[in-house]
N, C-alpha and C positions, 0 to 999 in steps of 0.2 A: 504494498502498497504507498501512496508516497500521499507524498503533504506537502504545499506550497506554505514557507512561513517568511509571516515579517525578522526584519532582525531583532524585534525587540519579545515579540515570539517563543525567538529561537532560546533569549536570553535570561527570558525567563520558564521556560522547559528547564536549560543548563543550572538555574540557581537550583531550583527543584529539584532534579535530581542528583545532585551535591548533596543538598541539608538529606536526602531521604535514606543518602547511600552509607553514612551512620548509622542507622538502623536498620539495614537491609541484614538478612540471615545471613549463615552461613552459604558461600558460592557450592559447596557440594550440594548440600540439603536444597538447590532453589531445583521447580522441576520446570523453570524455562525460561533463556538467557536474551531481555530484552533490551535493543539497542537502538540511538538516532542514529541516518549513517547522511552525512553529509554529499551533495553532490558539490561542493567546494572549500578547498583549505580553511577560506579568509572569508570574512562576511565584511558585501561594500553596498556601502548606500544609498541609500534608493537602487541594489539591484536585486533583482529578485534570485533566487536559488530555492532549489528542490532536500529537501530528505524524507527517509526510507524510513520506517519502520521492521527491523529487523527482528524477526525470532530464535529460538535458536530450543527447540523444544522436545523432551528428555520421551525418548523412544515407550509408548506407550501412557501416554499425555498429551493431552489436547487445550485449547482456547477456545470459547467462546464471541461470538460474534454477536454485536449489537442487540438484536434479538435473536435469547436464548431459547426460548420458553420458559419450561415448568424443574429445569435437567440444571441451569447454571447462570451465573453471570456476565456481562459482558467484561472484556476486558477494559482496564482501566488505566491507564497514562497519567499519574503525578510525578 
């Protein structure tokens, strides 16, 4: 899934991710490793760019889309 983000939105996502990383579970216990991947190495004012949400999911596990039904909850990015 590719998402077009403004520079401010990306900065907010990165700040929130860094704050959450201090409370993250041990990496060995994670079932889904999620990362934002940018098409650019540096952001330039006024220039749009793309980021992708990359998930590495442990075999036997899965995630839900925004309409999961009664079997789970949709993924949240904080």
